[in-house]
Phi, psi and omega in degrees: 000323175305313181303313179302314182298313178294327175296319183289328178290333180257016188295328179282345187264325185269150171278164183297318180300318184291323179282351182288338182281348181268008182297329178304329187290337184249017181297333177287345180282153175286126173275133184293148177281176183300323185289325182290315184296326179288322180290325178293324177289325179288329179298137172277129185237138175260114188303324182290317174297322177301322182290325181291322176300316179301316186293331183280356174295133177296147188291336184289345178285342182258018177281207183297160181291338183279359180295131181265103184292321183295312185295327180295314182290327177296318179293335176286345183295138175293164180297325180253118184272138178241125188292317180302312179301322182291319181292318178300312180300316177304313185297316182299318179294319181296321178299311179303315178299313178303316180295320177294317181295320180301312182298320183292317178301317178297323179293317179301313180296320180299323187264009186295313182294320178293324177299313182298316180294321180290326178296320180294323177294321178296311178306312178301316183293324176297323179291317180296324180292322180297316182295319180295326179294323178295313181299314176300318180297312178301314180300311181299323180298315178295320177301319179296321177299316182293321182294318184286320188270336183229302187297310186298321181286315184292308178303321174305308175306310181295324176295317179293326178293315182297315175301323176295320182291317181298319182293322182294318174303315182296321179297316175301316178295321178295318181297316180297317178297319177301317179295319180299321177297328180272357183301321184305317181298313180296321179299317179299315176302312181297324180292323176292324177283358183058033173268074184294321179298311182300317180297315179295316179306308179302316184293320180292320178297322181291321178298319183293318178292325178296322178291340179282329182247035181289349181281352170275137183299321182293336184285328180301319178291324180293321177305310180294328179292319179298324178297316178297323178295318176303315177298322177292326179295317177299318177297315176293327176295324178290325173295318177298323176293325180291334179291340178294336186293335184250331181213092182288126178239119190292328175288317179298318183291324181297319177297319180296316181292323176295324180296314180297326178293321175297327177283347186070030188233044179297317180294318181299314181306316182293318175304311181296321178302313178297322179296321179292326175294320178297315179295321180299316181301311184297310183294318188296310183298317183299314183292322179299306183298315175309317184296316178293316181296317179291325178297316183286329179293330177071016174226171183257024177297129185269009181304323183297323183295339184267356181282158174280158183303322183296315181291325177300321179304330186281352177267358180288131182281156179300325179296326184261001188296309182296313177300326179291323178299314181297313176300322177300309182291328176298312176304311180296326176299315182298322182290317180291326177295318181298323183285322177297318176292327175300314181294320177300318179298316179296317177299319181291315184282335173297318176297317179293319180295322180299316182296310179303320184293327181287338178275338182266170184247002181283087187295323180296315183289327180293317180297319178295321179296313179302320180293319179295320184290319173300316179299316179296315182301308179303313181300318181289321178295317178296324182297331177306313183288322179297312182294315179298325179292321177297321180295314177303310187295325180291317178291325178296317175305315182294313183300319184276355181282350184225136175282114187268000181294344178266003183281158178286156183301313184294327178292318178295316177302318180298320176298316178298322186291321179296312177296321175302313178298321182293321177296323177292330173297315180298320180293322181284331183287313181211022178071013185279144175275002176054051183301321179301308181295321180298317179295316186293315185285329179295315180301311176299314185297312180299314180298317177295314187294327177297313179294320183295314185291323177298317178298319180291327175298317178297316175300318179300318178296320181294321179296314184298321182287341182250002182281130180260006176060041175271149184287135177271114186286114175235163176294158183290336182262022181300133177220146183294341176294344177286341179286147182305323185293338183251013177300332182298335178287338180272340184289129180291325178223093180261146178297347182280339180286133182293149178302327177295318177293321180296315185294331179288318184276327186275167180287168180293339180276003176303132186275140174282171179296327179292323177287327178291317186256015183295324184273349180158166183088175183210130181298347182258012175275065182239145181287145178293327175273083187263018174293150179291143186283336183289149180268156178289145176226071185247339184273139177263149182279124181061018181087355178240149179273332174189164184295326181296318178292325181295319175297313185296338179293335181271343187285160177291166180284069180286334179213168182297329178300332181270354177282126180304152182299326182297329186271330180291330182289150177292151176290144180251127179296128189293330186272314187266337184079003181279153180255124176308147179288332185266141177276164183269136184281165180295323179296325178289327176299312181297320181291339184261359189296336181285337176276348180260114180270038183245003190288345180266007175219146175293151189284061179275149176304143177267114178207162179247176177297326180296313180304313183296327178290321178298316180302316178299317182297319176301318178299316181296319180297320183289326174303308179302314180301315179290327179290318186233098182296322183302334182256020183304319184294313178303317183294316179295324176296314179294322177299321179291332177293324180300313180298310182304314186291323175296310181298315181299319182298311184296316178298319183293316181292315194237345190241349183283115182203104185296336180295333184294325182290336177287346180290338181072014178277352177070036182294327178254118181289158178300325180294322177293323178291325178293316178301312184292327174295314177305313181296322182296318183289319193268332196237329191264127176271106186272353181276149183280317186227159180273136177274110180295341181275347182296160181301158181295321183295326180290324177294321180293320177299321176293337177297328185281348187260156180237139177300152178294135184281160182238141181294142180294141179293346176284346182268120182253121183243013186252003183267129179289331179301323181266018187046047168061053177065034181302320182304309183293322181295319181293315180302311184293310186291317181287333174290331174289324178295321179292320178297318176302318180295326180289325175290328173296320182293327176277353185303312182298327177296318184286320180296329184289333182256348184287132177300143187306319185287341180261356183303324179301328174304311185295313178300320178292323175300316182288317186283330189254342186242300185298317181292347180274352184300318181292337181292338178291343179303316187299296182299329179290316183277341175296323178298321176294309185302320182294335181254344186285331177249145183271081183291329181298313182297323176300320181292326179291322176294319178293332180290338177279354183273140175268125183251359176262042181290164183254351181230153183285127183273149176256349184244134175282165185279161187290335180296336177291314185293321177299321178294316177293324174300321176303312180294324180293319177295321176299320179295320178294316176300321177297320176298318180296313181295326181296341180289336184262326182214139177295126179259110184293158180306314178298328178291311179301319177298318179296316177309302185297320181297316181297313184297314179298319179295318178293323177296315181292323177290331173295313182304314181296320182296324179289321177292332182282345176274353183290127184275321177228144181204136180262172172300320178292328176294320180294321178296322177294328173300313179295324174301309177307309183297317179298322175299317181296321175296311184299314182287326183294322180298340176281332184277330186222152180257017180286126181224133359280168179291128181295142179060024176297313179294332180299321178281314183295320177300320181295319180292319185289337182296341180297335186267356184284149177282177184303307187293312178302321183290323178300313179297319184294319179301314184291334183271337183249089178271358181285347179270150181283166180297324179296319181295320179292314183299316178300318178300320179290321183293320178300318179287346179296130180100326179276302175222012178227132177265180186296320181298314179297324181296318178300317182296320182287322177299319178296323181292326180290327181289320177298322181289324183284336182302315182290336178293330182282000000 
C-alpha cells in the first residue's frame, strides 16, 4: 500500500513508461474490471475531494505488505457495535477504496500506451530470446559434432604425442640415472686400472649430468655420492703421486699429472709432491737403518721402531755400518733420481705445451697455463735444494751416529768414497757444495785421521828402530803409481775426483751420473772390497830383473839403452837443486864411468822396506785427501810429519855429529839446521816420561809428538872394512832422497787439493824440508870421509919432512904416496861396497869431494905445522901437491879438484910482501888463526921483520875476533 500511495503522489511527475515498472507493486491489488473502469470514469470526481479521501486513509494501511488489514479493522471495533456507525465506517472505507481504485485506474490508463509499448518490447525480446535459444542449441549441436569429430580426436592425438615425448625424455633421464647409478662400479674399475684421468673425467661428467637432473630426489643423493667419490679419487691420486718418489714411471706420472690438470689442481699437486719427497726421504732412511739394526739385534723386539732416527743410528754395529751406508745411499739415490726424472718430464711437457699453446688461440687458457708452468718450474727448482738438504741431514745424522776411529783404513776410505760419490751426486743434482756433508765427514775424518796418524807414526818409529837399512829390491822401472795405494791417480774418472774437477778436465760430452744411471743401475753399487784384483809386480827377484840385465850391467856403455837411468838424468846441483839445461853427452858419461859405482847393479831405485811403507802411507793419505777435500790441509800436514820424522831419523842415525859444525865448512846449511830444529821442537818428544802434574795443554801437545827413534843394534857403523856403514848410509840417505823425489812428483796433486789459504804451508814444506833431503848427504858422508882416510898418519909423516932445504928437490915426499895409497884403498873399498848397493854418481862425487877436501885441508894443516921453511921448501910443497893432484886425477873424474886453490893459495902466500900479506890475511878468512900465525912466523926473517910480524899478528887477531 505504501508503494501505491507513493505512486499516487508521484502520478503527475512520472511518465507512463517509468511508472509502468511499478506495476508489480500493485499486482496484489484487484484490478478493476471494465465495468468498474467505466463506472469510475463516469462518476464525477472532485480531484481535491478525492485527494482528501486518500489522505484520510490511515497510515498503517501503507505499511508492510504483510499487514493484516482485516485483523486491524476488527480490533478497532468497539466493544459495543453500532450498525449505523459500522455502516458509516464501511461506507467511508468503500469511498476510500473507491478513491484509491479510481486513482489507480487513472494511473493505469495513463500508463496504458507505455505499457502496451513495453509489452511489445517484451514480446519482441521474448521472440529474440527464443531465436537465440535456437541458435545456441544449433551451435551447441555443431560444437558437439566438431568436438566429437575433430577437436577431441586431434587434441587427443596431440596430447598423446606430448605425453609420448615426455615419457621418452623421462626414459632417457631414467637411463641416464641408471647409468649414473652404475658409475661407481666403472669408477672402481678405472681406479684399479690406475686410469685416473679417465676416472676424473667420468666423475666430472657424471656431476654435470647430475646437476641437470637435480630435480629428481634420487639424484641429489647421487650427487653427494659422486662428490665423495671424487674426493676418494683425489686421495688415491695422492697415493699414486707418492709412489713417484721412489720409482718414477713416466706413464704413471703422465696419468697423474693429467688427472690433476683435469681437477685444476696442478699447483696443489706440486706442493703435495714435494711433501711426499720429503716424507719419502724420511721413511726410506728410517726403514733402511731400522732393518739393519733389527737384523743385528737378532730379535723381534719393536722397541727400535719407536726410536727417533738419530737415536736409531747409534745402534748400527760397526760390521753393518758400511752395508747400511751403501743401502742408504742407494735408496736416497732412487729418490733423487725420481726427482730428477720428474723435472725432466716437466721440461719436456712444458716445451710441448708451449708449442701447442702457440698454435691455439685461447689466450685466457694460455695465460693460466703459463702461470701454472712458471709456478711448477720455480717449485721444482726450489725443491732441488730442499731435497738435497734433507738428504745431507739424514746422512750426516747417520755418519755422526758411529765413532769411525776404530775402523780399518780400507773401510774408512770406502766410507769416504761413498760420501764423495754422494757429494758428486749433490753437485750434479743442484750444484751444492754439500757443506753439511763435508763438515760432518770432516769431523769424522779429522778424528779418525788423528788416531790413525798417531798409530802410523808409532809404527814408523818401530820400523825405523828395527830397520837394518838393507836394500829393498825393486825393478828399475819402479814407480809409485804401480802401488795399489796410488791406483787412484791412474783412473781417468775416479769417484774421488770432485765433479768440478771432472767437468773442467773432461769433455763437454761427459755424462753426469744422472744421465749414466737414468735408465737403470745405481752409482753406489760398488763392492766394499774395492782393491784391485791384480797383484803388484814391483819387486825384482834377488835384486836383479833378469840375467840379461845383470850381464848388461857390466857391459860398456855401447848404447843409450845400457846407460843407467841415474846417468841419463841431468845432474842436479847439490846446493840449489836446479837441473842444468844441457844434457850430459855420451862421451862425458863414458869418461865418468869410473866414478859411478852402479855398473854392477841394475839402476833400480834405492829404497828400504820402511821407505816403501812410508810411500804406501802417503798413498793412503792421498786417497783420503782426494776423497775429502775439506781435510786436505790436515792430511798434508800429517803427511809432512811422515817425511819430517823419516828425515829426522836419518839425520839422527847417520848425520848427527857435533864436531862437524866446528870445522866451519858449512856442511849443514842454515836451512837444514832450521828444518831439523823445527822438526825436533814440533814433532819429537824429548822427555823420557810424562809429568802427570804438568798442565793439560802440555800433555795434549805431547800426544802429537813421537819419541826420537834409536838406531838398530844390528847396524854397525864403526867398521873400517865396510867404510863405516857406508852401505847402510847410502841406502838410508838415498832412500830419503828417493822419498823426497816422490814428494816432488806428488806436489802438483797436493797443490791442486790444498785450500788457497793454506798453500803457503805446502810451499814452505817443499822449499824448506823436502828440498833439504839431498843436503843430508854432506854431513852423513862427511863422517865416512873423515874416517876412511888416515889423516892423522899423514900429519905425522908431514911433520918428519925437512922444509928448510937449500936446493930445489925433484922428488916428492913419501907422505904423498902414503896419502895416494889411502885413496886407492878408499877406491877399492868403494868398489866392494858397490857390489852390495849401487852408489849413485852424486854420492860417489860427494864422498870423493869430502875425502879430497879433508886431504887438502890436512895438507894445509901439515904445512901450517912447519917451523922453518925456505923458498926451496915452498917449492917442494908445490911439487908434492902437484904430484898428489896428478895421481888423484887418475882415481877420480871430479873436476875441478875441491879446495885445490885452498892449498895453492896458502903455499903462495909465503912469497907475499908485508903490505900484500896484510891485505891477504883480511881477505882469506877461511884459514884458521893457527895457520895464519904460522905463515907469518915462518916468513919472519926471510922477508918480514919483527915489526911487520907484530902488525900482521894484530891483523890476524882482528880477523879472528868476529869468529869468536
